[in-house]
N, C-alpha and C positions, 0 to 999 in steps of 0.2 A: 430664391436662391436654392440650388440643389443641395440636399443634405449629403455630406460625405462622412462616413465613419472615421473616428479618430485614428485608428490604426491604418486604415487605407490611406489617409492623408499623410501619416507618418511614413508609410512605405514609399509614396510618390515623392515626398520632399526630402526625407532623410536617408532611408535605407538604400534607395537607388544611388544617391550621391556617395554613400559610404562604401558601396560594393562595386561601383562601375569601374574603379581603377584596377580591379583584378581581372577584368575581361576586355577583350578587344572591342566589343560593341555593347552598348547599354541594353540591347535586346537579349544578350546572353545572361543578364543578371537573373538569378532564379526568383520565382514568385510562388506564392501560395495559391493552389488551384482550388482545393476543396477541403473540408473537414468532415470526417465521417464518425458518427457516434453509434456504437453498437452495444446492446444490452441483452443478455440471455435471460430467459424466464425460468429455466431449470425445472424444478418439480411442480411449478405452478402452471404448466402447459395445459392441464385439464381444467383449470379454474378460470372461468370467464371473468370474474371480478378482478383477479390478480392481473390478468392480461390487460384489461381495460385500465387498471391503475398504473401499470408500467407504461402503457402508451400515453396516458395523460401526463405522467411525470416527465417522460422524455420530451413531450410537446412543450411543457413549461420550461424545461431546461434549454431547449434549442430555439424556442420561439418560432417553430415550424412544425406542422403536423407530422408525427412519427408514423412510420409504416411498419406493419407486422412482417416478420420473416417466417417462412414456413419450411418444414422439413422436406427434403427432396427425395427421401427414401424411407422405407420401413426399418426400424431397429427394435427387435423384440425385447432385447435386454433392458432397454430404457422405456419400454411400453410406448414406443413412438411409432406413429403411422404417417405415411406420406401425406403432406398437406396440413398437418397439425402446426399451429403457431409455436415457434421455439424462441422468439425474441422480438425486439423492436429496434429500428434503426432510423437514423436521420442523416441526410447528406446536405451540407450547407455550402453555398457558393455565394460569391459577390459580397454585397453589403452585409447580409446576415452572417456570413462567415466571419468577417472582420469584427462585427458587433459581438458575436459569441466569443471570439478569441480575446477581445478586450475585457469582457466580463469574467472570462475564465482566469485571466492573468491577475486582474486587480481585485476580484471578489472571492473567487472559488479557491484558488491555491492557498491563500493565507488561512483558510478555514480547514484545510486538510490536516488531520491529526499527525503530529510528529513530522511535519514537513520540513525537509532541509535541502530542497532542490531536487530536480529530476535528473535521472541518469541519461547519458548519451548512448546507452546500449540498445535503444529501441529502434534503430534504423534497420531497414530491410535490404540494404545494398543497392537500392534503386531510388534513393532520395526521399523516401517516405518514412515518417516517424510515428510510432504507435506507443501510447502509454496507457496505463490503467488507473482507474479511480476505484478504491475499495468501497466507498460509501457514497451514495447519491445525496446524502444530507449535507455534503460539503457545498453543494450548490445553494445559494441563498434563496432561489425560487422555490425550493422544497421545504415545506413546513414539517418538522419532526413529529408534530402532534397528529398529522393526518396520514402518516404512512403506516403500513402493516409490516413490511419486510424491508430490511436494509440490504440493498444489492449494489453491485459495482457495475462498471461499464468500461469499454475500451474507446479511446479517442485516437483517431488516425489523422495526421496532417499530411496531405498529399501535395507535393511540389512538382514543378515542371522540369526538374533536373534529375539526372541519373546518378549524381555524385552525392554521397552521404555527407562529405565535408562541406560542400556548397550549401546543402540543405541545413546543416547545423549552423553555419554562419547566418543564413537567412532567419532561422527561428530565434537565434540569439539576438539579432538586430530587432526583431519584432517584440522581444521582451520576455520570451520564455526563460525561466530561471534555472539553467542547467548547473549542475554541480561544478565548482571551479577546479577542484583537485580530488579526483577519486582516490589517488594513492594516499594522500593525507587522511582522507575519510576512512580508508581501510585500516591504516596504522592506528588511528584513534579507536576504532572498533576492536582491534586486536588488543590494544592496551587495556580497554575496559574489560574484555574477556579475561585477560591475565589477572587483573585485580580481583575480579569476581572469583576466579579459580583459587587464588591465594586466600581470600577470605573464607571460601568453603573448606579448604584444607585446614586452616587455623581453627575453624569451628569444629571440624571432625577431631582434630588433635585434642582440643579442650574437652570434647565429649568423652574421648577415650581416657584422658587423665581423670575426669570426674568418675567414670565407671571403675577405673582401677582403684581410686581412693575409696569408693563405696565398697568394693570387694575386700580391700584391706581392713576397713572398719568392721565389716561383718565377720571376717576371720578373727580379728582381735576380740570381738564380743564373744564369739564361739569359744576361743581359747580361755577367756576369763570364766565363762560358764563352766567349762570342763574343770578348770582349777578349783572353782568353788565347789563343784560336785565331789571332786576328789577329796577336798578338805573335809566336807561334811561326812563322807564315807569313813575317812580315817578317824574323825572324832567319834562316830558311832561305834566303830570297832574298838577304840580305846575304852569307851564306856562299858562295852560288854566284857572286855577282859578284866576290867576293874571290878 
């Protein structure tokens, strides 16, 4: 029996049935063509060990050998010469693409720090969606004890449609957890910022009050000392006169 990835089977049996009513023909239903993973090496371009480590990590994540990307021209400000390695990349198609997407949705996304859904602002106007991962340790294939640098990567989902809305429907049906209501999310963030600003103002006011009290106390002490000195001087003058 031929092995079929779970998400590929889901697309054939569920996604096509859910979306075909919006199109004249089932052949017009959008589908995922490929997934591209890209990672920049940055300052490690001159370090062979770091380049090899990045290539191995990307290979583990994708389940397919990662390829090095090279600079196409010289850039003196970055000490970059034409032909130097600047990153690693993988392009996944077919069963490996669906397997990676399944692992990414079920295992990787829940491990992302402070994750609350992905934004729908990453479409390029031609039906392709790109998102970023800040830390490669979110992938369960990467052991945090064996890495030297924490780096991010870009993941691009390429579809066969030119419509961003159609691509969004497809990715939602495949299981990508997009944010349900960006307006509500922004309102919540603004409310949190307002509360933090109010707390900061209250803390500043309390600090000012404490400073003013300490100044008043110091002035009271100084006044008392002056009175005491004046009393002592008057007593001494009275003794001399007597």
